[in-house]
N, C-alpha and C positions, 0 to 999 in steps of 0.2 A: 500334429496340428496345434497352433498356439492357443493358450487358454483365452477364451473370449473376455474374461474378467480383466486380463492384463491389457486389453485394448483401451480401457478407460485410463485416463491420466493417473499416474501414481499419486500426485498431490490431491486429486479429487478423492481417491479412495482413502488416503490418510485423513483428510478432513472429515470424512464420514466415520472415522474411528474403526475402519476396516483393517484387518491384518495386511501388511504390505511386505514385499520382498526386500525392501531397503528403505531407510528414512529418506524422504524426498528433500532435496536441497535447491534453494534459489537464494538470491541476494537482492535485497532492496537496493534500488539505484544501480543494479548491475548493468543496465543499458545506458551507457553514456560515459560519464566523466573520467573514469579510470582507463578507458580503452583508447589506444593511439589511433585506431581506425575511425573511431567516433570523432576524435579531435580534428582529424583531417576534414571530415564533413563539416564541422562547425566553423572551419576557416572561411567558408563561403555561404553558410546557412545559419540563420538564427534558430533557436529551439522551436519557435512557432512555425518557421519555414519548414523545418523537418516534418513537423506534425501535419502540415497541409499537403505534403506530397506522399500519398499512401505507400508507394513502392519504397521510397526512401525511409519513411517511418518504420515500415516492416523490416527493412534492412538493418536499421539501427537496433530495433527490438531483438532481432535474431543474432546480432553480432556476439553477445556474451553466451548465447546458447551454443553457437558453433564453437566458440573458443573454450568454454568451460564444461560443456556437456551437462549443464544443470537440468533439473527436472521441470522447469517452467520458464516460459518467456513472459516477462511483465511488459505490457505495452508501453512503448516510449511515449510519454506525454508529460504534462504538468497538471497539478491539481487545479491550476487557475484556468486551464483551457476552456472548460464549459462556460466560464464567466464572459468570454468574448461574445458569445451568442446571447448573453443576458443584457448586453449593453454596457459592460464595464470596460473602461480603457485601462488595460494593465500592461506593464512593461516588465520583462524579466531582466533585471540589471545584474551583470556579472559581479560576483563576490558580495552582492547585497541580498538579492532575492526579488520577489514580486513587489512592484511599486505601483500604487493605484493613483491615477491622475486626480480623481475627485473621490475623497473618502465618503463612505455611506454612513450617515449619522442621524438622519432625520426620517420621519415618516414619508416625506416627499421623495427623498432619495430612494427609499425602499420601493415606493410605488412605481418609480420609473423602471425598475428592473423587470425584464420580461422572463418568461419561462418557455424557451423555444423547444421546438421539436428537434431532437438530435439528428434525425435524418436530414434536416435542412441546415442546422447550424454547424454540425461536425461530421459531415458525410465522409470526409477524408480519413478520420480515425476509424470509423466503422469499416471502411474498405481495407484499411491496414490490418484490422483484426482478422478479416476474412483471409487476407494473404498469409498472415502468420499462422493461422490455424491450418491452412493447406500445407505449409512448409514443415510443420513439426511432425515428429513421430506420434503415433496414437498414445503412447505412454507419457508424453510431455504435455503440460497444461499451458493454456493461455490465461494469464491473469490480467483482468481489467481492473481499473480502480477509479475511485473518486476521492476528493478531499472530504474530511470530516467537517460537519457544519461549524463547529467551534473554530477550527483552524482556519478555514476559509473566511469566516466572518472576521476573524482576527486581522487578516490582511486587509479586508474591505474597510473595516472601521478605523484601524490604526493608519492605514495608507501605506504601510511598509512593515517589514518584520519587526517584532517587538519581543522583549523579554518579560516586561511587567504587565502588558495588556491593560493599561490603566484606562484608556478610552473605551475599550471593550467592556470592562467592568463598570465603568461609569454609566454606559448605556444600559447594561443589564439591570443595574440597581435603580437608576433614576428614571429610566424610560423603558421599562420592561415591555411595554406594548410594541415599541419599535423593534426591540430585539426579537420578540416572538414573530412579528411580521416578516422580518428578515429570515428567520429560521424557516418559516413556512415557504418562502420563495426558494431558498436553497434546497430544502428537502424535496420539493416538487421537481426542481430542475435536475438534481442529482439522481433522484429515483428514475426519471426518464432516461437519463444519460447511461446509467449502468444497465438498465433494461435493454437499451439498444445495443450495448456492447455484448450482452449475453445472446441476443438474437443474431448478432453477427458472428458469434462463435466463441466468445470468451467462456472458459470452463469454470472460472472462479472469479470472485470480486473481492478486492481488499478496500476497506474504508480506512484512509490515512487521516486519523485525527491526531496528527503528530504533536501538537502543542496543548492538548486538552489537560495535561498534567498541571497546568497553571490554576486549575479550579479545585475547590474543596469538594468533597463528596456531596454535600447538600446542594451546592450550586450546580454541580454536574446533573444531579437528579432533576432539578427544577428547570434549568436553562438548556440542557443539551440532550439528555437521555431520551426523551420522547422522539426527538427528531432523528437521532442516530438509529433508533429502533425502527422507525418507518423506512429509512433508507435500506437498512440491512434486510428488512422483510420484503423489499420490493422485487427481489429476484429469487428464482427457484433454482439456485445452484449453491455450492459451498461458498461461504463468506468468511473473511478474515477481518477481525476488528483490531486495529492497531493504534497505539499511542505511545508517547514516551513520558517518563516521569509519572507513571500511573500506578505506583505501588498502592496508593490509598484509594484508587478508583477501580481496581480490578473487578470487585464484586458488582459494582454498578455497571461497568462496561459489559460484563457477562450477562447481566439482567437485560441490558439494551439489545443484545444479540450478537451473533457471530458464531459460526460453527467452530472457529478457531480464534483464540485470543492471542494477539501478539504481545510478547514480553520483551521489554528492553533489557539492556545489559546490567542494569542496577538490581534486577530481581533474580534471586536464585530460582532456577527453572522449576525445581520440584516444589518449592514453597508457592510460587505463582500458580502452578497447576492445581495445587490443593485449594487455593483461594477461589479460582474460577470454577472449579468443580471437575470431577472426573468424567462428566457427561459431555465434555467438549474437548477439542484438541488445543494445543498451544504451539506457537511459532517463536523461534528464536534459538539462543539469544546471546551469541558471542559478541563481545565488544569489538567493533570494527577497528578501533585504534590498536588492538593487539596485533593486527596484521602488519604493523610497522616494526614489530619486535622480531626476535629470532624465532625460527620455526619451532624449536623445542617448546617455547612458551605457547605458541599458537596451538600446537598439538596437545599440550597438557590441558589448556583451557577448553579445547574442543572435546576432549575425552571426558572432562568434568561435566560439560553440558549433556553429553550423551549418557553419562552415568546417572545424572539426575532424571533424565527421561526414562531410563531403565527399560527401554524396549517396549514401552506401553504404546498401544495404537493411538495415533492422533498427533504424534510429534512431527512438525515440519522444521527442518534445520534452516536457520537464517542468522543474520547478524542482528544485534539489538536495535540497529537503525540502519541507515543507508551506507553503501560503500563510499569511502572517502576518496576525493579526487586523485590523490597521489598514491593510492594503493597499487602495488605491483599486480598486474592481472595474473601472472603465473601463480601467485600465492592463492588466488581464488580457485584456480583449477586444482591446485594441490589440496586445498581444503575440501572441495567437493569430493575428490577421490578418497580422502581420509574418511569422511563421513560414510560414504558408500561402502568402503571396505569394512569399517567397524560395525556396520549395521546390517550387512548382507545376511539374509535369512530366508528360509523356505516358508511361504505362507501356510498358515494352519488350514 
């Protein structure tokens, strides 16, 4: 008779720091750009079109799970998706990213934003979650996600992707009341969004605050940390708190919350784990660009990541950021197999 504990997803057990039979593996942005089967779908569907068709969204979400046999399916969506229900006109422009028709920079702009019921604004995503959960094995997790408040605000205020975030910082410093009002709206909307995903069957939630590394620790504590904390506390399931360029923010991010802290490729995994604390897990952190190199280099770097994790409970193997579009899908499958082989063990 199978062990009832093994009926829970491997990633969920790892996030709880429980002993597991192997290190769970999944890849950020595994659903999409690198897969030829996804590219075929995108010839006739925009990204938002895919999201609005639950069966198709579930199919795209499951494509990398079927191909790579990873331990989790991350729902195919975009961090800007819930903004459509808030009254934001956003277009995902190929090779550029999210472009906002009218930037949010004043109190009046913020006041116009609504905080919709996800059951009404994104029912298609919730149905896709239900489909994916039914299709997966019990040991495989469904990961839902939302954008981090700083990262999403960055797009809303700048109007498009930015490296300097000058308009964002101008608003934070010169008009902090507008910034905090915007954070309140995003926090309320995103909390409801991920709660609905968990009710639909998501086993874990990741907060993607990808660009929060643009802030100093003091600015993070003042302008972002309270809001990220509320979002992460809104669900009763394992949470993963992720950002890039966050070496100086890891302690503050851990204080904000997250059962697991995502580490990008710039951070030695053992050092990062020491900073965030042994009382939580870490996720990462192979440099995705390494996958364009020879397999020997990929293998060597992967073994280094695993050596730094040292078999401690709580490690989830991933890249330091998302899968790059030109990545050979076969390499991802080979990488998953290597991690599983190297970490296979009998639970205590």
